[in-house]
N, C-alpha and C positions, 0 to 999 in steps of 0.2 A: 167774726166777734167785732162788736164796736165798743169800744172803751172809750170814757170820758173823763177827762180832768177840768178841773175849776182850779186855775192858779191865784184867783184870788183867794181860795179858801185857807183858813188856819190850818188844815191839816195838810203835812207834808206830800207832794206829786207822789213819791214812790211809795205811800200807803194808801193813795187814792187808786193808785193802779192795782194795787194789791187788792183791796177793797172792791175794787170791778170786778177784777177777776172771780172772787169769791163769789160775789153775787150771780157772776153769770154761771159758775159751776152749780149755785143753790138754786138755780132756777131752771135747770137741766138744759141750758143752751149751750153748755160746753161739756162732753161726757170724757169719763176716765178714757185715756187712751189718745184723747185728740192734742195734737199741737197748739201751741199758743202762738202768735205772731213772734216773728224773730224781733230781738230785742233791738236791733238797728232801724228795723221797718216801724215797728211802735212807736220808739223813738220820734223818728221823722214824722211820722202820720199826728203825733201829740205835740209836735214842736218843743220836746225835752231833750235834754241831756241822755247820752247812753246810759251812763251809769245810773240815772234816774229809774231806770226802766229796771236796769240789770239788780238794783238794789228793791224794786218790788219783788221781782221773780224769787231774790233770794230771802226775802222773807215767807214768801208761799213755799219754796223749798223746805224752810226749816220749820214748818208748820205741817210738814208731808203733803201739802195740796198739789205741788209739780215737781217733777225731777228735773233736775239739768243736765242734758246730754250733750256733750261737747259734740258739735258737728251736727245733732239734731235738734237743739232747742229746749225749750219749755215743754215738757209734755205732762199733761194731767195727769195724777194715779188713782189707783183705785181707791187708795184710800179717801180722797177727796170728795167722795160719795158720802163720806159722814156728816157732812155741813148740809145736807140736801134736807133730812128729817126735821133738824131746827128751824131751818129754815121755812119751812112748809108749815110747821106749827106755830113760827111769829107770824107769818102772814094769817094762819087763821087768828091769832091774839089780835094782831091789828084789825083786822075785819070786824071781830067782837069788840074791841074796846070803841071803835068809830059806831057801831049799831047803839050802843049801848050811851054812847056820849061821851067818852072821856077823851080830855086833851092829851096831847102827844106828850106834855112834861108828866101829866098824871100815869098814863101807860109807862113811858120810861122808868118812874119812880117804884112801880111795883117790879119791872123788871129786875131793875138795881136790887130791890129788898131782897128779891126772889135768890136773886142770884150771890146775895150776901149771906143768906142764911145756909 
C-alpha cells in the first residue's frame, strides 16, 4: 500500500494519513483482515513523526475502519467495507458530473446540499 501526504496542504498530516487509508479501503486495494504498515515504518517512509501516524490510525480506529492490536498493529476491520458502497456511488456521480460538464465546485455544492437535507 502506497500512501502519500502533502506537507504543504492545509489538511493536517494525520488526517491525510487517515484519508489515504480510507481511499485504499474504498477502492478495494486494502481488504478487511489486512494489516496496515507499522506506524514506525510508515512514519519513516513519509518522513513524519511517529505520533502523527498513530493519531491518523486512532482516528480510523474511532471510525471502526481499523482495529489497533498490541503487537499486531493496525488491522482493517470487516466493518470498513461499509465505505466501499458510498465510494463506488461517488465515483459514478463524479463520472456523470464530468459527463454533463459540472465543475468541481458545482458538484461539491450538490453533495453538500444533499448531505444537509
